[in-house]
C-alpha positions in Angstrom: 0.0 0.0 0.0 1.4 3.4 -1.0 2.4 5.8 1.9 0.2 8.9 1.5 2.6 10.7 3.9 5.8 9.9 1.9 8.2 12.5 0.5 7.0 11.7 -3.0 3.3 12.2 -2.0 4.1 15.6 -0.3 6.1 16.7 -3.4 3.3 15.8 -5.8 0.3 16.9 -3.7 1.7 19.9 -1.8 5.0 21.2 -3.2 4.2 21.3 -6.9 0.6 22.5 -6.6 1.5 25.4 -4.2 4.2 26.5 -6.6 1.8 26.4 -9.5 -0.8 28.4 -7.6 1.7 31.1 -6.8 3.0 31.6 -10.4 -0.6 31.4 -11.8 -1.9 33.9 -9.3 0.8 36.4 -10.4 -1.1 36.6 -13.7 -4.7 37.1 -12.4 -4.6 40.9 -12.5 -5.7 41.3 -8.8 -3.4 42.8 -6.3 -3.7 43.5 -2.5 -4.8 41.8 0.6 -1.3 40.2 0.9 -2.6 37.5 -1.4 0.6 37.1 -3.3 2.8 37.1 -0.1 0.5 34.5 1.4 0.8 32.3 -1.7 4.5 32.8 -1.8 4.8 31.7 1.9 2.8 28.6 1.2 5.0 27.6 -1.7 8.3 28.5 0.0 7.2 26.7 3.1 6.4 23.5 1.2 9.8 23.6 -0.5 11.5 24.0 2.9 9.5 21.3 4.7 10.2 18.8 1.9 13.5 18.4 3.7 11.6 17.1 6.7 9.7 14.5 4.6 12.8 13.4 2.7 14.8 12.9 5.9 12.1 10.6 7.3 12.0 8.4 4.2 13.1 4.9 5.2 14.9 4.5 1.9 17.0 7.7 2.7 18.2 6.8 6.2 21.7 6.0 4.9 21.9 8.8 2.3 20.5 11.8 4.0 22.7 13.3 6.7 21.2 13.1 10.2 18.1 11.2 9.1 15.4 10.7 10.3 15.9 14.2 11.8 16.2 17.0 9.3 18.2 19.7 11.1 21.6 18.6 9.7 20.1 18.0 6.2 18.5 21.5 6.1 21.9 23.0 7.1 23.6 21.0 4.4 21.2 22.0 1.8 21.4 25.7 2.9 25.2 25.7 2.6 25.3 23.8 -0.7 22.5 25.4 -2.7 21.9 29.1 -2.7 18.3 28.8 -4.1 17.3 26.5 -1.2 18.9 28.9 1.3 17.0 31.9 -0.3 13.7 29.9 -0.2 14.3 28.9 3.4 14.7 32.5 4.5 11.7 33.7 2.4 9.5 31.0 4.1 10.8 32.0 7.6 10.5 35.8 7.2 6.9 35.4 6.0 6.2 33.0 9.0 8.1 34.9 11.7 8.4 38.5 10.2 12.0 38.7 11.2 14.9 36.1 11.3 18.3 36.2 12.9 20.1 33.0 11.9 23.8 33.3 11.2 24.4 33.5 7.4 20.9 34.6 6.6 20.3 36.1 3.2 17.6 38.6 4.3 16.4 40.1 7.6 12.7 40.6 7.6 9.4 40.6 5.7 10.3 44.2 4.8 12.6 42.7 2.2 9.7 41.0 0.4 7.5 43.4 -1.5 4.5 43.1 -3.8 4.4 45.2 -6.9 2.2 46.1 -9.8 4.7 45.8 -12.7 4.5 48.0 -15.8 6.5 45.8 -18.1 8.2 47.5 -21.1 9.0 45.5 -24.2 10.6 46.4 -27.5 10.3 45.1 -31.0 10.9 46.3 -34.5 8.0 48.8 -34.2 9.3 50.3 -31.0 8.2 49.8 -27.4 5.0 48.6 -25.9 3.8 47.8 -22.4 1.9 45.2 -20.4 0.9 45.0 -16.7 1.4 42.1 -14.4 2.4 41.4 -10.8 5.6 40.4 -9.1 6.9 39.8 -5.6 10.5 41.1 -5.5 12.9 40.0 -2.8 15.9 42.2 -1.9 18.8 40.3 -0.3 21.3 41.6 2.2 24.0 41.9 -0.5 21.7 44.3 -2.5 20.6 41.7 -5.2 16.9 41.9 -6.0 15.2 38.9 -7.6 11.6 38.0 -8.5 10.3 35.4 -6.1 9.0 33.2 -8.9 12.6 32.9 -10.2 13.9 31.8 -6.8 11.1 29.2 -6.3 11.6 27.8 -9.9 15.3 27.3 -9.3 14.7 25.7 -5.8 12.1 23.4 -7.3 14.5 22.4 -10.1 17.1 21.6 -7.4 14.6 19.5 -5.5 13.7 17.5 -8.7 17.4 16.6 -9.1 17.8 15.8 -5.4 14.8 13.5 -5.3 15.9 11.7 -8.4 19.3 11.2 -6.9 17.8 9.8 -3.7 15.4 7.6 -5.8 12.3 9.3 -4.2 11.0 10.0 -7.7 12.0 8.3 -11.0 12.1 11.2 -13.4 11.1 14.8 -14.1 7.4 15.6 -13.3 5.2 17.8 -15.4 5.1 21.3 -13.8 3.1 24.3 -14.9 5.5 27.3 -14.7 2.9 29.8 -15.8 3.2 32.2 -18.6 6.7 33.1 -19.9 7.9 36.7 -19.2 7.9 37.6 -22.8 4.6 38.7 -24.5 4.4 39.6 -28.1 2.8 42.9 -29.1 -0.3 41.1 -30.4 -0.7 39.2 -27.1 -1.0 42.4 -25.0 -4.6 43.6 -24.2 -5.6 46.9 -25.7 -6.5 48.2 -22.2 -4.2 47.6 -19.2 -6.0 47.1 -16.0 -4.9 46.1 -12.4 -7.6 45.5 -9.8 -6.5 46.2 -6.3 -8.2 44.9 -3.1 -8.7 47.0 0.0 -10.6 46.6 3.2 -12.4 49.3 5.1 -10.5 50.3 8.2 -7.2 48.5 7.2 -4.0 49.7 5.7 -3.9 49.8 1.9 -0.6 50.0 0.2 0.1 49.6 -3.6 3.4 50.0 -5.3 4.2 50.3 -8.9 7.5 49.5 -10.6 8.6 49.8 -14.2 10.7 46.9 -15.3 12.3 46.3 -18.7 12.2 43.0 -20.4 15.7 41.6 -21.2 15.5 39.1 -24.0 18.9 37.5 -23.4 18.1 36.4 -19.8 14.3 36.3 -20.2 14.0 38.4 -17.1 12.7 41.8 -16.1 15.3 44.3 -15.0 15.2 47.8 -13.4 16.7 50.9 -14.9 18.6 51.2 -18.2 19.1 54.1 -20.6 15.9 53.5 -22.7 14.5 57.0 -22.2 11.0 58.2 -21.2 7.9 56.3 -22.4 4.2 56.4 -21.8 1.9 53.6 -20.4 -1.8 53.9 -19.6 -2.8 51.6 -16.7 -6.2 51.8 -15.1 -6.3 50.9 -11.4 -9.6 49.7 -10.0 -9.7 49.7 -6.2 -12.3 47.3 -4.8 -13.1 48.0 -1.1 -14.7 45.4 1.0 -16.4 45.9 4.3 -14.5 45.9 7.6 -14.4 42.6 9.5 -14.8 44.7 12.7 -17.8 46.7 11.6 -20.2 45.2 14.1 -17.8 45.4 17.0 -17.0 49.1 16.1 -20.8 49.9 16.0 -21.2 48.1 19.4 -18.5 50.2 20.9 -20.2 53.4 19.7 -23.5 52.3 21.2 -22.1 51.7 24.7 -22.9 54.4 27.3 
C-alpha cells in the first residue's frame, strides 16, 4: 500500500501545486490583501518542509545526513544550494516576520514586496507595455530577484535531489505559468490592475517599471531607454470591515 505521507506524496500533492498556484496567481490581475505574499509563503514553506519529509524516508536513512531528523540535512542544503537557502529565508520571514540565523540572506518581511509591474518590451516597431504582478525579494547583498525565479530554481534543485535519492524516478510535469515575454499582439488593448482593499485597514500599492531583457528572459530595473508612456487603469475594490459590528457596538455603549 502506498504511503500517503511519503516525501513523494508531499512533493506531488503539496510542493508542486503550491508553486503552480503562486505563479498562476501572479497573472490574475488582482493585487492586494497580501494574497501574493501568502501564496509565496505557502510555496516556499512547502519547498522548505520537503526536507523534513525526505529525511524521514526509510529509503533515505543512509543517504540523508542526520536522518530521520532533518536539522543537519537542512543545514547541508542551505550551505550547498543558494536557491534553497533563499527559499528557506523567504519562508521564515513570512512566517516569523524577522529572522536572525547566522548567514541569513535577508532580515525581515520588509525585504519581500508586492508590486504592480509595468513591463516594457521592445520590438521592430518600438516599445509597448503590459501590466502584471511580481513579488520582489531584496537580499542583504543588494541583489533583487523575483520570487518566482527563486522558487523555480529551488524546485528544479529538488527534482534533481529527489531523483538522486530515488524518491522519484524522473522529471514531473510542472506548470510554470506564462513566460515573461509577451508579443505585441498578445497584450490587451487596455491595461487594468484590480486592487483589493478593506475598510479600516492599511492599503498600500506599489508600482514599478521593469524592462524585459530578452537575453536572460527576465525583467530588470533601470537602463538608458529614455521616457515612455503607459496607460494603466487601477480599479480599487473596497470590502467591508471585518470589525464593523464590533465598532458599532463600541459606539452604542454608554
